[in-house]
N, C-alpha and C positions, 0 to 999 in steps of 0.2 A: 920112782914115786910120782903119782899123778898130782895135778894141781890141787884136787880136792883133798888128797892125803896131806899134802904140804900145808894147806890152809888149816886143816884140823889140828895138825901138830903145832902150828904157830898159835892157834887159838888156845891150846893147852899151855904152851910156854908163857903166853901173855897173861893168861888168867893166874897161873902160879906166881908170876913175877909181881903182878899187882896185889895178889892176896898176901904175899910175904910182906910187902910194904904196909898194908893195912894192919896186919897182925902185930906189927911193932907197937901200935897204939891201942891194941885190944886190952881191956881192963886197966886202962890208964885214966888219968884225970883230964882227958882231952875235952875241950869246950864243945858244947852241943848247940847247934843253931837250928832254927826252924825255917821251913819253906812255905808250903801252902797253908798249913795249920799247925797247931801246937804238937800234934803227933807225927807230923811229917818232918823228920829230922835229917840233918846232914852234919858232917864233921870235916875237919881238914884231912883226916885219914881217907875219906872218900875221894877228895881231890888229889891227894898224893898218890893213891892207888891208881886212879884213872890216868894220871900223868905217866906212871910206870907202864901200864898196859899199852897206852898209845905209843910210848917210846919203843917198846918191844915190837909192836906191829910195824911201825915205820922203818925199822931196821931192814925189813924185807919187802914191804909193800908201800913205798913212799907215795904212790899215785892213787891209792885207794881212798874212798870217802870214809868218813868217820861219823857215827851216830852214837853219841855218848849221853849218859844221864846228867852228869854234873857240868856246871859252868865252871870249868877249871882251865888254868893256863896250859898252853901246849908246852912240851918239853923245851928246854933251852936250845936255841939254835934252829928251832923249827918254826916257820911262819907261813909257808906256802902249802897249806893242807886244806882239802875239801871237807869242811865240817858241815854236816847236815842236821836238820831237826827231825827229819823223817827218813825212813829207809828208801833209798832210790830204787826205782823199778828197773833201771838199766845200769850196768856196770858193776864193779867190785866195791864192796863196802864192808865195814866192821861195826858191829853193834856191841856196845860196852856198858856193863853195869859194874862199877868198881866194888861196891858193897851192896848186895841185895839182902836186905834185912838189917838196915842201919839201926832201927829201933832195938833189935836184939843186941847188936854190936855195942851200943852205948850202955846197955844194962848188964853187960858181961855174960850174956847168953851165947852159947857156942854156935847156934845155928844161923849162920850168915855165909854168904858166898860171893865169889867174884866170877862174873859170867861174861864170856866173849863168844861172839858168833861171826863167822865169815859168811858173807852174803854175796851171791852172784845173780844179777838180774832179779833182785827182789826175793830170792829164795835161799835159805841156809844151805851151805855145803859142808860146813865143819863148825863144831861148837864145843865149848868146854864150860863146865860148872865146877869151880874149885872151892872146897871147904877148908879155908885156912886153919881153923881151930883143930881140925881132925887130920889135915894133910891129904885128904882124898880128892882126886881129880876125876870127874866123870866126863868122858870125851866121846863125841859122836863124829865118826868119819863116814866115808861113802858106804861101807857095808855093815858096820856094827857099832855098838856102844861098849866102852870099857870103863872100868874103875881101876885106875892104877895098873892097867894092863890086863885085868881080868874081864873077859867078855860077859856082858850082862844081858838080861832079857826081862820083859815084863812078867808079872806073876801068872800062874796058870789057874788061879782060883776061878770057879764058875758059879758058885753059890753066893748070891748077893748078901745073904745073911752072915757071910764070913768076911765080907769086904771091909777094909779100912780105907776111908775116903778122906782125902785132904780137902779142906775148905780154904780156898785161896783168896788172896787179896786183902785189902784193908776194910775194916768194919767202920766206915765213916759215913756221916751225913745221911742221905736218903736211903742208903743201902742197908741200914741196920735192920729194918724190918724183914728184908729179903734174907739176910744172913740168919736171923733168928729162926725164921720158918725153915730154911734149908737145914740148919743144924738139927732141929727137932725131927724133921722127916728122915734125914740120913740115919740118925740113931734109931728111929722107929723101923725103917725098912732095910737098912744095911747093918753091918756089924758094929762099926764104930766110926768116929770122926776124929781128925787131927787138924789143928791149925798151928803151923810151925813158925810163922812170922817171916818166912822167906819164900817167895813164890818159886824162885828157881830151885831152891832146895827141895820143895815138895815135888816139883816136876822130875827132878833127878831121882827121887825116891820111887816115883811111879815107874820110871825107866828101869830101875834096879829090881823091882818087885817088892820093895819094902812097903809101899802103898799100892793099893789096887786101882785107885782112881783119884781124880781131882776135879773140883768144880770151881770155876771163877765166874760169878754171875754178872760181871760187868767188864767193860773194856779195860785194857792196861797198856802202858807204853811198851814198845818192842823190846827194850832192854830188860824188861821184867819177864818176858815170855819166850822170846825166840830160841835162846839156847836150850831151855828145858823142853819145849815142845819138840825140837829137833831130836833131842835125846829119846823122848818117848817114841817118836815115829821110827827111829832107827833101831830101837829095842823091840819092835814088833807091836807097839801099842796103837791105839786109835786116838786121833785128835780131831775134834770138830768144833764148830761154833755151837751156840745154844739151841739152834734149830736142827742140828745134825748134819749141816752142810760143811763143806771144806772150810777149815779155819785159815784165816789170813792174819797177819800181824796187826791189822787194824780192825779186826772183828770185835763186835760188842759182846764179849764173853767167850768162855772156853770150857770144854769138857774133855778130859783125857781119861783113858782107862786101858786096861789090859785087853779090851775088846770083848770080854765075856758077858758083860751086863751093861753095855753102853746104852742100849735103848731104854732100859729101866732108869738109868741116870738122867737121860734126856727128858723122860716123862716127869721125873721128880722136879727137875729144874723148871720146866715149862709150867707145871702146875703151881709152883710156888713163886712165880714172877709177880711183881707188883701189879695190882689191878689197874 
């Protein structure tokens, strides 16, 4: 087993372990806290799940850096860990989102995920997006993407009018106008639009062919995007920034697709940007 295979397998184990912990509080009366605004929520389940993910990773990779969404305590007995706020451009690291889609989680909606990405020198080498409510794990290794062992690929649709496009990210603040225009234009020029409330879930569905494309019209933290974009790339899809250039985890926006109508998606996004 190569190091990349080992890291992909560990990403899946860690995502499953954290997701199982989070699922214990799903559809419970767990208190809900807010972060940046009233719709940006967090719970103790997020922190507990993150602690379990980190504990699983550190059993095998004690010297690797950690980039995690939540401000949560480290596992008991662990104190000498390289915790970062951004993805390091050199060395080995893990990027963790314990519950992507916490707003869904607290409302009892099934679509939320635990996402883990292994990064080497700033680039993902193995990732997993686990859906605890469904028990499905989407895993990207060196050669392919699997869902619970079944090899996946992006869709083969080529007619934009048959495309189902995921609209990704939060509809907050100054972005509402952009999202409103994008939603209208997607429905007008493509087949249909979906907004699932979990960015990583949407990206996993593009990788599996359930969705044909996804648009994120603004930047997002790496824990919201790295695992899913890695899935799309390994499944044969196309991942770019809003200009059609190579996407990086700190890019200001994201377009993913099966590659069949990517230029049309870029044209739509660029035409609907804020004046």
